[in-house]
C-alpha positions, 0 to 999 in steps of 0.5 A, spaced: 642 483 685 649 487 686 650 493 690 656 498 691 655 505 695 660 510 698 660 517 701 665 522 703 666 524 710 671 528 714 677 527 711 676 520 708 671 516 703 668 510 705 666 505 700 662 499 700 660 493 696 657 486 696 661 480 695 657 475 691 659 473 684 653 471 681 651 468 674 643 468 672 640 464 678 647 461 681 651 464 686 658 462 685 662 465 691 660 470 697 667 473 698 669 476 691 672 483 693 669 488 688 673 494 691 680 494 688 686 498 690 688 503 685 694 506 688 696 508 696 691 513 696 685 511 691 680 505 691 675 503 685 669 500 686 665 496 681 659 493 679 656 490 673 658 484 668 663 480 672 668 479 666 668 486 664 668 489 671 675 485 673 678 486 666 676 494 666 678 495 673 685 491 672 686 495 666 685 502 670 689 499 675 695 498 671 695 504 667 695 508 673 701 505 675 704 506 669 703 513 669 706 513 676 712 509 673 713 514 667 712 520 670 715 519 677 708 522 680 701 519 681 695 521 678 690 525 682 684 522 684 680 527 679 685 525 673 684 518 675 677 519 674 677 523 668 682 517 665 677 512 667 671 516 664 675 517 657 677 509 657 669 508 658 667 513 652 672 510 647 670 503 649 662 506 648 663 507 640 667 500 639 665 494 645 662 497 651 664 495 658 658 494 662 661 496 668 659 502 673 664 505 678 665 509 684 672 512 684 674 514 691 681 517 693 685 522 698 689 528 695 694 532 700 692 538 696 684 537 695 682 532 701 677 526 700 673 526 693 668 521 690 667 520 683 661 517 680 662 514 673 657 509 669 657 505 663 655 510 658 661 514 661 657 519 665 662 523 670 660 526 676 663 528 683 659 526 688 658 526 696 655 520 696 653 515 690 651 508 689 650 503 684 645 496 683 639 494 686 641 496 693 642 503 691 634 504 691 634 503 699 641 506 701 640 512 697 634 514 700 637 512 707 643 516 705 639 522 703 635 522 710 641 521 714 648 523 711 651 530 712 657 533 711 663 532 715 661 525 718 666 522 723 668 515 721 664 512 727 658 516 724 659 514 717 660 506 719 653 507 723 650 509 716 653 504 712 650 499 717 643 502 716 644 501 709 646 494 709 640 492 714 635 496 709 638 492 703 638 485 707 631 486 709 628 490 703 631 486 697 628 480 695 635 476 693 639 480 698 647 479 698 649 476 704 656 479 705 659 486 704 666 489 704 668 496 707 674 500 705 676 506 707 681 511 704 684 517 708 691 521 709 693 515 711 692 511 705 687 506 702 685 500 706 680 495 708 676 497 714 671 491 716 667 485 713 659 485 714 658 477 714 651 474 715 653 467 711 660 464 712 663 459 707 664 452 710 669 448 707 666 441 705 669 434 707 672 434 700 676 441 700 679 438 707 681 432 703 677 428 707 673 425 701 674 418 699 
């Protein structure tokens, strides 16, 4: 029951992801960060099969860093999105990655941008996007309440509405979400929305006999 979504505001992009690591009917952890920092001004949020998600996003991150190291200039957000799309398209004919991606970034020349890339290598530049079962609810909320040029406060309020809708409507809703933002000051974590806190067991505290 994964959910990843994001939207473009006034000179920033905000990206949100659930933090549940799930396999079949088992929840392994509730603090998995599914939004990776590609470089100082780019974020990549992914949903999909856990192994593919981690391996592919790390692969993209290292190649973006390698390009910067070799050429002395970073990739633009559009170039990073097209590179990611190309790698998914190549893998599609060999051993596909079951991973869906929202790639967010801020460029000095063009400003904020958000790219939708799914597992069959579809690429679109969007103002708002979502993946996972939660997308059925947060996309409808964003269709109703999103407008261009939103402030950070307005965007966070809309994000909270989406999270509340997912929690109240989805049969098996993820309890925790992480919110990250990228703007002219860089990519950073903005906040967590926690409904369940991990409590350490006696054994983890070293109290078990």
